[in-house]
SETORKOL-22000 format. One record per residue (C-alpha): residue in three letters; y, z, x. Coordinates in steps of 0.5 Angstrom, whole numbers, plus 2048, in hexadecimal, padded with zeros to 3 digits. Each point is the difference from the previous one (the first is absolute). Example, Ala and Ser with C-alpha at 12.3 -4.5 7.8 and 13.67 -1.06 7.14 Angstrom:
REM SETORKOL-22000
node drenlum Ala, north 7F7, up 810, east 819
node drenlum Ser, north 807, up 7FE, east 802
//
This chain:
REM SETORKOL-22000
node drenlum Met, north 7FF, up 800, east 800
node drenlum Ala, north 808, up 7FE, east 802
node drenlum Leu, north 803, up 806, east 802
node drenlum Ser, north 808, up 801, east 7FC
node drenlum Gly, north 806, up 802, east 804
node drenlum Leu, north 800, up 807, east 7FE
node drenlum Asp, north 7F9, up 801, east 804
node drenlum Ile, north 802, up 7FD, east 806
node drenlum Tyr, north 806, up 803, east 801
node drenlum Lys, north 7FC, up 807, east 7FF
node drenlum Leu, north 7FD, up 7FE, east 807
node drenlum Leu, north 806, up 7FE, east 803
node drenlum Pro, north 803, up 806, east 805
node drenlum Lys, north 807, up 800, east 7FB
node drenlum Thr, north 804, up 800, east 806
node drenlum Asn, north 804, up 7FA, east 7FE
node drenlum Cys, north 802, up 7FE, east 807
node drenlum Lys, north 801, up 7F9, east 7FF
node drenlum Lys, north 7FC, up 7FE, east 806
node drenlum Cys, north 7FC, up 7FB, east 7FB
node drenlum Gly, north 806, up 7FD, east 7FD
node drenlum Ser, north 800, up 802, east 7FA
node drenlum Pro, north 805, up 806, east 7FE
node drenlum Thr, north 7FB, up 805, east 7FD
node drenlum Cys, north 7FA, up 801, east 800
node drenlum Leu, north 7FF, up 7FF, east 7F9
node drenlum Ala, north 802, up 7F9, east 801
node drenlum Phe, north 7FC, up 7FF, east 806
node drenlum Ala, north 7FA, up 802, east 7FB
node drenlum Met, north 803, up 7FC, east 7FA
node drenlum Lys, north 800, up 7F9, east 806
node drenlum Ile, north 7F9, up 802, east 801
node drenlum Ala, north 7FD, up 800, east 7FA
node drenlum Met, north 804, up 7FA, east 7FE
node drenlum Lys, north 7FC, up 7FD, east 807
node drenlum Lys, north 807, up 7FE, east 802
node drenlum Ala, north 7FE, up 805, east 807
node drenlum Ser, north 7FB, up 802, east 804
node drenlum Leu, north 7FE, up 808, east 801
node drenlum Asp, north 800, up 7FF, east 808
node drenlum Glu, north 807, up 7FF, east 800
node drenlum Cys, north 802, up 808, east 7FD
node drenlum Pro, north 7FF, up 803, east 808
node drenlum Asp, north 7FF, up 808, east 7FE
node drenlum Ile, north 7FA, up 7FF, east 7FB
node drenlum Ser, north 7FA, up 804, east 802
node drenlum Gln, north 7FA, up 7FD, east 801
node drenlum Glu, north 7FD, up 804, east 7FB
node drenlum Ala, north 804, up 7FD, east 7FB
node drenlum Lys, north 800, up 7F9, east 802
node drenlum Lys, north 7F9, up 800, east 7FF
node drenlum Ala, north 800, up 803, east 7F9
node drenlum Leu, north 805, up 7FA, east 7FE
node drenlum Glu, north 7FC, up 7FB, east 804
node drenlum Glu, north 7F9, up 803, east 7FC
node drenlum Ser, north 804, up 801, east 7F9
node drenlum Ser, north 803, up 7F9, east 800
node drenlum Arg, north 7F9, up 7FD, east 802
node drenlum Pro, north 7FE, up 7FA, east 7FB
node drenlum Pro, north 7FB, up 804, east 7FC
node drenlum Ile, north 7FB, up 7FA, east 803
node drenlum Ala, north 802, up 801, east 807
node drenlum Leu, north 802, up 7F8, east 804
node drenlum Leu, north 7FC, up 7FF, east 805
node drenlum Lys, north 801, up 7FA, east 807
node drenlum Phe, north 7FA, up 7FD, east 804
node drenlum Gly, north 801, up 7FB, east 804
node drenlum Ser, north 806, up 7FE, east 806
node drenlum Gly, north 806, up 7FB, east 800
node drenlum Glu, north 801, up 7FB, east 7FB
node drenlum Asn, north 7F7, up 801, east 7FE
node drenlum Ile, north 802, up 807, east 7FC
node drenlum Val, north 7FC, up 802, east 7FA
node drenlum Glu, north 803, up 805, east 7FA
node drenlum Val, north 7FC, up 803, east 7FB
node drenlum Gly, north 800, up 806, east 7FC
node drenlum Gly, north 808, up 802, east 7FD
node drenlum Glu, north 7FE, up 7FE, east 7FA
node drenlum Thr, north 803, up 804, east 7FA
node drenlum Val, north 7FE, up 7FE, east 7F9
node drenlum Leu, north 7F9, up 7FF, east 7FD
node drenlum Phe, north 801, up 7F9, east 7FD
node drenlum Arg, north 804, up 7FA, east 802
node drenlum His, north 803, up 800, east 7F9
node drenlum Glu, north 803, up 806, east 802
node drenlum Lys, north 805, up 7FE, east 806
node drenlum Thr, north 7FC, up 7FC, east 804
node drenlum Phe, north 7FA, up 800, east 806
node drenlum Tyr, north 804, up 7FF, east 808
node drenlum His, north 7FB, up 801, east 805
node drenlum Gln, north 7FA, up 7FC, east 7FF
node drenlum Thr, north 7F9, up 802, east 801
node drenlum Ala, north 7FE, up 7FE, east 807
node drenlum Ile, north 7F9, up 7FC, east 802
node drenlum Ala, north 7FD, up 801, east 806
node drenlum Ile, north 7F9, up 7FD, east 802
node drenlum Ser, north 7FB, up 804, east 804
node drenlum Leu, north 7FD, up 7FE, east 807
node drenlum Asp, north 7FB, up 804, east 804
node drenlum Asp, north 801, up 801, east 807
node drenlum Thr, north 7F9, up 7FF, east 801
node drenlum Leu, north 800, up 7F8, east 7FF
node drenlum Gly, north 800, up 7FC, east 807
node drenlum Glu, north 806, up 7FD, east 804
node drenlum Ser, north 7FF, up 7FA, east 7FC
node drenlum Ala, north 7FF, up 803, east 7FA
node drenlum Leu, north 805, up 805, east 800
node drenlum Leu, north 806, up 7FA, east 802
node drenlum Ala, north 7FD, up 7FB, east 7F9
node drenlum Arg, north 800, up 806, east 7FC
node drenlum Ile, north 808, up 801, east 802
node drenlum Lys, north 802, up 7F9, east 7FF
node drenlum Glu, north 7FD, up 7FF, east 7FA
node drenlum Ile, north 804, up 806, east 7FE
node drenlum Glu, north 807, up 7FE, east 802
node drenlum Asp, north 7FE, up 7F9, east 7FD
node drenlum Ile, north 7FF, up 803, east 7F9
node drenlum Ser, north 806, up 7FC, east 7FC
node drenlum Phe, north 801, up 7FF, east 7F9
node drenlum Glu, north 807, up 7FC, east 7FD
node drenlum Arg, north 801, up 802, east 7F9
node drenlum Val, north 807, up 7FE, east 7FC
node drenlum Gly, north 802, up 7FE, east 806
node drenlum Gln, north 7FF, up 808, east 804
node drenlum Arg, north 7FB, up 800, east 806
node drenlum Ile, north 7FA, up 807, east 7FF
node drenlum Thr, north 7FD, up 801, east 806
node drenlum Val, north 7FC, up 806, east 801
node drenlum Asp, north 804, up 807, east 803
node drenlum Met, north 7FD, up 803, east 805
node drenlum Ile, north 7F9, up 801, east 803
node drenlum Ala, north 7FB, up 806, east 801
node drenlum Leu, north 7FC, up 801, east 806
node drenlum Ile, north 7FA, up 805, east 7FF
node drenlum Asn, north 7FD, up 803, east 805
node drenlum Lys, north 7F9, up 7FF, east 7FE
node drenlum Ser, north 7FD, up 800, east 808
node drenlum Leu, north 802, up 807, east 7FF
node drenlum Thr, north 802, up 7FE, east 808
node drenlum Ser, north 807, up 801, east 803
node drenlum Glu, north 7FF, up 7FA, east 805
node drenlum Lys, north 7FF, up 7FB, east 7FA
node drenlum Phe, north 805, up 802, east 7FB
node drenlum Leu, north 805, up 800, east 806
node drenlum Gly, north 7FD, up 7F9, east 802
node drenlum Ala, north 802, up 7FE, east 7F9
node drenlum Ile, north 806, up 803, east 7FF
node drenlum Asp, north 802, up 7FC, east 806
node drenlum Ser, north 7FE, up 7F9, east 7FD
node drenlum Ile, north 804, up 802, east 7F9
node drenlum Leu, north 807, up 801, east 804
node drenlum Leu, north 7FF, up 7FA, east 804
node drenlum Asn, north 7FF, up 7FB, east 7FA
node drenlum Ser, north 802, up 803, east 7FA
node drenlum Lys, north 808, up 804, east 7FE
node drenlum Lys, north 7FD, up 803, east 7FA
node drenlum Pro, north 800, up 808, east 7FF
node drenlum Ile, north 7F9, up 802, east 802
node drenlum Ile, north 7FC, up 806, east 7FC
node drenlum Leu, north 7FC, up 804, east 805
node drenlum Ala, north 7F9, up 802, east 7FD
node drenlum Ser, north 7FD, up 805, east 804
node drenlum Pro, north 7FD, up 807, east 7FF
node drenlum Asp, north 801, up 802, east 808
node drenlum Pro, north 807, up 804, east 801
node drenlum Lys, north 7FE, up 7FE, east 808
node drenlum Ile, north 800, up 7F9, east 7FE
node drenlum Ile, north 806, up 800, east 7FC
node drenlum Asp, north 803, up 803, east 805
node drenlum Ser, north 7FF, up 7FC, east 805
node drenlum Ala, north 802, up 7FA, east 7FB
node drenlum Leu, north 807, up 802, east 7FF
node drenlum Lys, north 801, up 800, east 807
node drenlum Lys, north 7FF, up 7F9, east 7FF
node drenlum Cys, north 804, up 7FE, east 7FA
node drenlum Ala, north 804, up 806, east 7FD
node drenlum Asp, north 806, up 7FB, east 801
node drenlum Lys, north 7FD, up 7FC, east 7FA
node drenlum Lys, north 800, up 806, east 7FB
node drenlum Pro, north 7F8, up 7FF, east 7FE
node drenlum Leu, north 7FD, up 804, east 7FB
node drenlum Val, north 7FB, up 805, east 802
node drenlum Tyr, north 7FA, up 7FF, east 7FC
node drenlum Ala, north 7FE, up 806, east 7FE
node drenlum Ala, north 7FF, up 808, east 801
node drenlum Asp, north 7FC, up 804, east 7FC
node drenlum Ser, north 7FE, up 808, east 7FF
node drenlum Lys, north 7FC, up 7FF, east 807
node drenlum Asn, north 805, up 7FC, east 804
node drenlum Leu, north 807, up 803, east 7FD
node drenlum Lys, north 802, up 804, east 805
node drenlum Asp, north 7FE, up 7FB, east 806
node drenlum Met, north 803, up 7FB, east 7FC
node drenlum Cys, north 808, up 802, east 7FF
node drenlum Ala, north 7FF, up 802, east 807
node drenlum Ala, north 7FF, up 7FA, east 802
node drenlum Thr, north 805, up 7FC, east 7FB
node drenlum Lys, north 806, up 805, east 801
node drenlum Pro, north 802, up 7FE, east 806
node drenlum Phe, north 800, up 7F8, east 7FF
node drenlum Lys, north 803, up 801, east 7F8
node drenlum Val, north 7FC, up 7FC, east 7FD
node drenlum Pro, north 7FD, up 800, east 7F9
node drenlum Leu, north 7FA, up 804, east 7FF
node drenlum Ala, north 7FB, up 7FF, east 7FA
node drenlum Leu, north 7FC, up 804, east 7FD
node drenlum Lys, north 7F9, up 800, east 7FD
node drenlum Ala, north 7FC, up 805, east 7FB
node drenlum Gly, north 7FB, up 7FE, east 7FB
node drenlum Thr, north 804, up 804, east 7F9
node drenlum Leu, north 808, up 801, east 7FF
node drenlum Glu, north 7FF, up 808, east 801
node drenlum Glu, north 7FD, up 7FE, east 807
node drenlum Leu, north 805, up 7FB, east 802
node drenlum Asp, north 806, up 805, east 7FD
node drenlum Lys, north 7FE, up 805, east 804
node drenlum Leu, north 7FF, up 7FC, east 806
node drenlum Ser, north 808, up 7FD, east 7FF
node drenlum Gln, north 803, up 807, east 800
node drenlum Glu, north 7FC, up 803, east 806
node drenlum Ala, north 802, up 7F8, east 804
node drenlum Ser, north 807, up 802, east 7FF
node drenlum Lys, north 800, up 807, east 802
node drenlum Leu, north 7FC, up 7FD, east 806
node drenlum Gly, north 808, up 7FB, east 801
node drenlum Ala, north 7FC, up 7F9, east 7FD
node drenlum Gly, north 806, up 7FD, east 7FD
node drenlum Asp, north 7FE, up 7F9, east 7FD
node drenlum Ile, north 7FA, up 801, east 7FD
node drenlum Val, north 7FB, up 7FB, east 7FD
node drenlum Leu, north 7FB, up 802, east 7FA
node drenlum Asp, north 7F9, up 7FD, east 7FF
node drenlum Pro, north 7FC, up 804, east 7FB
node drenlum Gly, north 7FA, up 7FB, east 801
node drenlum Phe, north 7FE, up 7FB, east 7FC
node drenlum Glu, north 7F9, up 802, east 7FC
node drenlum Thr, north 800, up 7FB, east 7FB
node drenlum Leu, north 806, up 7FD, east 7FC
node drenlum Arg, north 801, up 805, east 7FB
node drenlum Lys, north 801, up 805, east 804
node drenlum Ala, north 805, up 7FD, east 804
node drenlum Leu, north 803, up 7FE, east 7FB
node drenlum Asn, north 801, up 807, east 7FE
node drenlum Asp, north 802, up 803, east 806
node drenlum Leu, north 805, up 7FB, east 801
node drenlum Thr, north 803, up 801, east 7F9
node drenlum Gln, north 801, up 808, east 801
node drenlum Ile, north 803, up 7FE, east 807
node drenlum Arg, north 805, up 7FD, east 7FE
node drenlum Arg, north 802, up 804, east 7FA
node drenlum Leu, north 800, up 806, east 803
node drenlum Ser, north 805, up 7FE, east 805
node drenlum Leu, north 804, up 7FD, east 7FB
node drenlum Lys, north 7FF, up 804, east 7FA
node drenlum Arg, north 800, up 807, east 803
node drenlum Asn, north 803, up 7FF, east 807
node drenlum Tyr, north 7FA, up 802, east 804
node drenlum Arg, north 801, up 7FE, east 807
node drenlum Ala, north 7F9, up 802, east 803
node drenlum Leu, north 7FE, up 7F9, east 7FD
node drenlum Gly, north 806, up 7FD, east 7FF
node drenlum Phe, north 7FE, up 7FB, east 806
node drenlum Pro, north 7FD, up 7F9, east 7FF
node drenlum Val, north 7F9, up 7FE, east 800
node drenlum Ile, north 7FB, up 7FD, east 804
node drenlum Met, north 7F9, up 7FC, east 7FD
node drenlum Phe, north 7FB, up 7FD, east 803
node drenlum Ile, north 7FC, up 7FA, east 7FC
node drenlum Lys, north 7F9, up 800, east 803
node drenlum Lys, north 7FB, up 7FC, east 7FB
node drenlum Ser, north 7FB, up 7FA, east 802
node drenlum Asp, north 803, up 7FC, east 7F9
node drenlum Lys, north 806, up 7FC, east 800
node drenlum Tyr, north 802, up 800, east 7F9
node drenlum Gln, north 7FF, up 808, east 801
node drenlum Val, north 805, up 800, east 806
node drenlum Val, north 805, up 7FC, east 7FC
node drenlum Arg, north 7FF, up 805, east 7FA
node drenlum Asp, north 800, up 807, east 803
node drenlum Ala, north 806, up 7FD, east 805
node drenlum Cys, north 805, up 7FD, east 7FA
node drenlum Thr, north 7FF, up 807, east 7FC
node drenlum Val, north 801, up 805, east 805
node drenlum Ile, north 807, up 7FB, east 803
node drenlum Ala, north 802, up 802, east 7F9
node drenlum Lys, north 7FE, up 806, east 7FF
node drenlum Tyr, north 803, up 802, east 806
node drenlum Ala, north 7FE, up 7FF, east 807
node drenlum Gly, north 805, up 800, east 805
node drenlum Ile, north 7FB, up 7FE, east 805
node drenlum Val, north 7F9, up 7FB, east 7FF
node drenlum Val, north 7FB, up 7FF, east 806
node drenlum Leu, north 7FC, up 7FA, east 7FE
node drenlum Asp, north 7FA, up 7FE, east 805
node drenlum Ser, north 800, up 7F8, east 7FE
node drenlum Thr, north 804, up 7FA, east 802
node drenlum Glu, north 7FD, up 7FB, east 7FA
node drenlum Lys, north 807, up 7FC, east 7FC
node drenlum Glu, north 7FC, up 801, east 7FA
node drenlum Ile, north 800, up 807, east 800
node drenlum Leu, north 807, up 801, east 803
node drenlum Leu, north 804, up 7FB, east 7FC
node drenlum Pro, north 7FF, up 803, east 7F9
node drenlum Ile, north 802, up 807, east 804
node drenlum Val, north 806, up 7FE, east 802
node drenlum Thr, north 802, up 7FC, east 7FA
node drenlum Met, north 7FF, up 806, east 7FD
node drenlum Arg, north 804, up 805, east 804
node drenlum Gln, north 806, up 7FB, east 800
node drenlum Asn, north 801, up 800, east 7F8
node drenlum Ile, north 800, up 807, east 801
node drenlum Tyr, north 804, up 801, east 805
node drenlum Thr, north 806, up 7FA, east 7FE
node drenlum Asp, north 805, up 804, east 7FD
node drenlum Pro, north 800, up 7FE, east 7F8
node drenlum Gln, north 808, up 800, east 800
node drenlum Lys, north 801, up 7FB, east 806
node drenlum Pro, north 7FB, up 7FB, east 7FF
node drenlum Val, north 7FE, up 7FB, east 806
node drenlum Thr, north 805, up 7FA, east 801
node drenlum Val, north 800, up 7FA, east 803
node drenlum Glu, north 806, up 7FD, east 802
node drenlum Pro, north 804, up 7FC, east 7FB
node drenlum Arg, north 801, up 7F9, east 803
node drenlum Leu, north 7FD, up 7F8, east 800
node drenlum Tyr, north 7F9, up 800, east 803
node drenlum Lys, north 7FC, up 7FA, east 802
node drenlum Phe, north 7F9, up 7FE, east 7FF
node drenlum Gly, north 7FD, up 7FB, east 803
node drenlum Ser, north 804, up 7FA, east 802
node drenlum Pro, north 805, up 7FF, east 7FA
node drenlum Asp, north 805, up 7FA, east 800
node drenlum Lys, north 806, up 7FF, east 7FC
node drenlum Asn, north 7FB, up 7FE, east 7FB
node drenlum Ser, north 7FC, up 806, east 800
node drenlum Pro, north 801, up 805, east 7F9
node drenlum Val, north 803, up 806, east 800
node drenlum Met, north 7FD, up 807, east 7FD
node drenlum Val, north 803, up 807, east 7FF
node drenlum Thr, north 7FE, up 806, east 7FF
node drenlum Thr, north 803, up 807, east 802
node drenlum Asn, north 7FF, up 804, east 806
node drenlum Phe, north 7FB, up 805, east 7FE
node drenlum Ser, north 7FB, up 800, east 805
node drenlum Leu, north 7F9, up 7FF, east 7FC
node drenlum Thr, north 803, up 7FB, east 7FC
node drenlum Tyr, north 802, up 7FC, east 807
node drenlum Tyr, north 7F9, up 801, east 802
node drenlum Thr, north 7FD, up 7FE, east 7FA
node drenlum Val, north 804, up 7FA, east 800
node drenlum Ser, north 800, up 7FD, east 807
node drenlum Pro, north 7F9, up 800, east 801
node drenlum Glu, north 7FF, up 7FC, east 7FA
node drenlum Ile, north 806, up 7FA, east 802
node drenlum Glu, north 7FD, up 800, east 808
node drenlum Gly, north 7FA, up 7FF, east 7FC
node drenlum Ser, north 802, up 7FA, east 7FC
node drenlum Gly, north 801, up 7FC, east 807
node drenlum Gln, north 806, up 7FD, east 7FE
node drenlum Gly, north 807, up 802, east 803
node drenlum Ala, north 805, up 804, east 7FC
node drenlum Tyr, north 805, up 805, east 801
node drenlum Leu, north 801, up 807, east 7FB
node drenlum Leu, north 806, up 803, east 7FF
node drenlum Val, north 800, up 807, east 7FF
node drenlum Thr, north 805, up 805, east 7FD
node drenlum Asp, north 802, up 807, east 802
node drenlum Ser, north 7FE, up 803, east 7FA
node drenlum Glu, north 7FF, up 807, east 803
node drenlum Gly, north 7F9, up 800, east 801
node drenlum Met, north 7FE, up 7FF, east 7F8
node drenlum Ser, north 7FB, up 7FB, east 7FE
node drenlum Val, north 802, up 7FA, east 7FC
node drenlum Leu, north 7FF, up 803, east 7FA
node drenlum Thr, north 803, up 806, east 802
node drenlum Ala, north 805, up 7FD, east 802
node drenlum Trp, north 802, up 7FC, east 7FA
node drenlum Ala, north 800, up 806, east 7FB
node drenlum Ala, north 805, up 803, east 806
node drenlum Glu, north 805, up 7FB, east 801
node drenlum Lys, north 7FF, up 7FF, east 807
node drenlum Phe, north 7FC, up 7F9, east 7FF
node drenlum Thr, north 805, up 7FC, east 7FC
node drenlum Pro, north 802, up 7F8, east 7FF
node drenlum Glu, north 807, up 804, east 803
node drenlum Ile, north 7FD, up 803, east 806
node drenlum Ile, north 7FC, up 7FB, east 802
node drenlum Ala, north 805, up 7FA, east 7FF
node drenlum Glu, north 804, up 804, east 805
node drenlum Thr, north 7FA, up 802, east 805
node drenlum Met, north 7FF, up 7F7, east 7FF
node drenlum Lys, north 807, up 800, east 803
node drenlum Lys, north 800, up 805, east 805
node drenlum Ile, north 7FA, up 7FC, east 804
node drenlum Gly, north 803, up 7F9, east 7FF
node drenlum Leu, north 7FA, up 7FE, east 7FC
node drenlum Glu, north 804, up 7F9, east 7FD
node drenlum Asn, north 7FF, up 7FE, east 808
node drenlum Val, north 7F9, up 802, east 802
node drenlum Val, north 7FD, up 7FB, east 7FA
node drenlum Ser, north 802, up 7FA, east 7FE
node drenlum His, north 7FE, up 801, east 7F8
node drenlum Arg, north 803, up 805, east 7FB
node drenlum Lys, north 7FA, up 804, east 7FD
node drenlum Ile, north 7FE, up 807, east 801
node drenlum Ile, north 7F9, up 803, east 7FD
node drenlum Ile, north 801, up 807, east 7FE
node drenlum Pro, north 7FA, up 805, east 7FE
node drenlum Gly, north 7FC, up 7FF, east 7F9
node drenlum Tyr, north 801, up 806, east 7FE
node drenlum Val, north 808, up 800, east 800
node drenlum Ala, north 800, up 7F8, east 7FC
node drenlum Val, north 806, up 803, east 7FC
node drenlum Leu, north 804, up 7FF, east 806
node drenlum Ser, north 800, up 7F9, east 800
node drenlum Gly, north 806, up 7FE, east 7FC
node drenlum Lys, north 805, up 805, east 803
node drenlum Leu, north 7FE, up 7FF, east 807
node drenlum Glu, north 801, up 7F8, east 7FF
node drenlum Asp, north 807, up 803, east 7FE
node drenlum Ala, north 802, up 804, east 806
node drenlum Ser, north 7FD, up 7FB, east 805
node drenlum Gly, north 800, up 7F9, east 7FE
node drenlum Trp, north 7F9, up 7FF, east 802
node drenlum Lys, north 7FB, up 7FF, east 7FB
node drenlum Val, north 7FA, up 805, east 7FF
node drenlum Leu, north 7FA, up 7FF, east 800
node drenlum Val, north 7FB, up 805, east 7FD
node drenlum Gly, north 7FA, up 802, east 805
node drenlum Pro, north 7FA, up 803, east 7FE
node drenlum Lys, north 7FF, up 808, east 7FE
node drenlum Glu, north 7FB, up 801, east 805
node drenlum Ala, north 800, up 7FF, east 807
node drenlum Ser, north 7FA, up 7FE, east 801
node drenlum Ser, north 801, up 7FA, east 7FB
node drenlum Ile, north 806, up 7FE, east 806
node drenlum Pro, north 7FB, up 7FB, east 804
node drenlum Lys, north 7FE, up 7FB, east 7F9
node drenlum Tyr, north 807, up 801, east 7FE
node drenlum Leu, north 803, up 7FE, east 807
node drenlum Lys, north 7FC, up 7F9, east 7FF
node drenlum Glu, north 7FF, up 7FF, east 7FA
node drenlum Val, north 807, up 801, east 7FC
node drenlum Trp, north 805, up 800, east 805
node drenlum Arg, north 803, up 7F9, east 801
//
């Protein structure tokens, strides 16, 4: 919960020394509450008060960062249970695991597979976020060697998964500057794991079989100095995982329960690829911060990353493309001109059909504030005046010799007014994008 100015003022020195640049401590407290000043600007605040303020102002679910430079992954920091309440900001990080028992060539091949995973959807490039290195050999030599290979061939953040605190300590001496996630401390090795990770200030994952055990483990880890924590309640069944994730989220947001106010990691290990997709999509929706998969198959990853993209796209800010004139094939002055809105999904539905026609063509995209054709028309964002103004702005009359423009079939009602506004002949195109190739071949003249 965000602190009020008065709450912050109670923890300040109340000396009104003006060293922070504000006339009084109360004024400074109000600036902090409005996020116009930083607590560090007060030179006289005690460490106890500073710690209390930082803890109190922490979001219900801590925001954690992994990686370094331009390859930072952020998880957590969410403030709502449901996206329609506000929005989700930090999408679930997807990691692919690899074992340190792999031979050198197989290890390098696996790293390359992970690096090459990339999908393009509605104009966005989607990739895998992290690499999870599993200490399957239980030896330091192979684990450290695998780390060297990853550091040389990838810039993705790393999850260091080993039950041995000594191996973790050696690994962190190699890559602590990359801020990896250490996985995992349990009731048996918690003290040693905290001792190994604390000097390097890296996040530590905690693993327990029940929420009660995880709660206790989290409280003990905090007392031992663990700052950034990730929780793993285990994945025995999908039903249990769904229940645990929901309970953690509710306790964090509704009761502001600090011990469980951290992102959750889930390992999905199934032999059946359909179950992998089902389980991964379920925990992404409710409410995993990190999902670790052991497959690089595209038929498994594509539906998972697509579903994640849908959930973490801000519903108040539709994905858009640049409003301009797009060319397909090798159009000339006699080629057809179609028009649509700048809603990304509309563009990426229409454009492959125009390409598939095999005919050179133009697509005029207007600025509809990211709305689809019918929605933009209903909101008066796709009107004859807007289309005519866009045609004039880009100089469409200098691009083609004819004076014909094709509008989507669903807004045929625009044709008369658009002819008056533009002086062009308006043709009514198909309602469905799948009919565009046939229309351009048989109807366009």
